[in-house]
C-alpha positions in Angstrom: 37.2 -7.7 14.0 36.6 -6.6 17.6 33.4 -7.3 19.4 31.0 -4.3 19.5 31.6 -2.0 22.3 28.0 -0.7 22.6 24.6 -2.4 22.6 22.0 -1.1 20.1 19.1 0.2 22.1 15.5 -1.0 21.7 13.4 1.2 19.5 9.6 1.7 19.8 9.2 2.9 16.2 11.1 2.6 12.9 11.3 6.4 12.9 13.0 6.4 16.2 15.6 3.9 14.9 16.2 5.9 11.8 16.8 9.0 13.9 19.3 7.1 16.2 21.4 5.8 13.1 21.2 9.1 11.3 22.8 11.0 14.1 26.0 12.8 13.0 29.1 10.9 13.8 27.4 7.6 14.6 29.5 4.7 13.7 27.7 1.3 13.2 31.0 -0.6 14.0 30.5 0.5 17.6 27.3 -1.5 17.7 27.5 -4.3 15.1 30.2 -7.0 14.5 30.2 -6.8 10.6 32.6 -9.7 10.4 29.9 -12.0 11.3 27.5 -10.6 8.7 26.5 -12.4 5.5 25.2 -11.1 2.3 21.3 -11.5 1.9 19.7 -11.9 -1.4 16.0 -11.2 -1.9 15.3 -12.1 -5.6 11.5 -11.8 -5.5 11.3 -8.7 -3.4 9.0 -6.2 -4.9 7.5 -2.9 -3.6 4.1 -3.4 -2.2 1.3 -2.1 -4.2 -2.4 -1.5 -3.6 -4.9 -2.0 -6.4 -7.4 0.8 -6.8 -10.3 1.6 -9.1 -10.2 5.0 -10.7 -12.9 6.3 -13.0 -11.8 8.7 -15.6 -13.5 10.4 -18.5 -12.8 8.5 -21.8 -11.1 11.5 -23.5 -8.6 11.8 -20.5 -7.9 8.1 -20.6 -7.4 8.3 -24.4 -4.9 11.2 -23.9 -3.0 9.2 -21.2 -2.8 6.2 -23.4 -1.6 8.3 -26.4 1.1 9.9 -24.2 2.1 6.5 -22.9 2.3 5.2 -26.5 4.5 8.0 -27.6 6.9 7.1 -24.8 6.6 3.3 -25.3 5.6 2.6 -21.8 2.4 1.1 -20.4 -0.2 3.8 -19.6 -0.7 2.7 -15.9 3.1 3.0 -15.4 3.0 6.6 -16.9 0.1 7.4 -14.5 2.3 6.3 -11.5 5.3 8.3 -12.8 3.2 11.4 -13.2 1.6 11.0 -9.8 4.9 10.5 -8.1 6.4 13.6 -9.9 3.3 15.7 -8.8 3.6 14.3 -5.2 7.4 15.2 -5.0 6.5 18.8 -6.0 3.9 19.1 -3.3 
């Protein structure tokens, strides 16, 4: 493969870099020599999480646990799914 014809500019933020690469018609082969690339494997990569404490009325927690049990999923996972769905609609 040929050497890249253009240099990748320096970016101040990830958002600025994202905008650069998302530009319509931008071709990464002009900037990167993909023949020199190697496959990366990240077997232990997990999304970062933050532990929080949330106080709920007992009847609400019981309802959530019942709904999770009916779906055969952990109740904390169900809470995360519901929160993500609600956030996506906002």
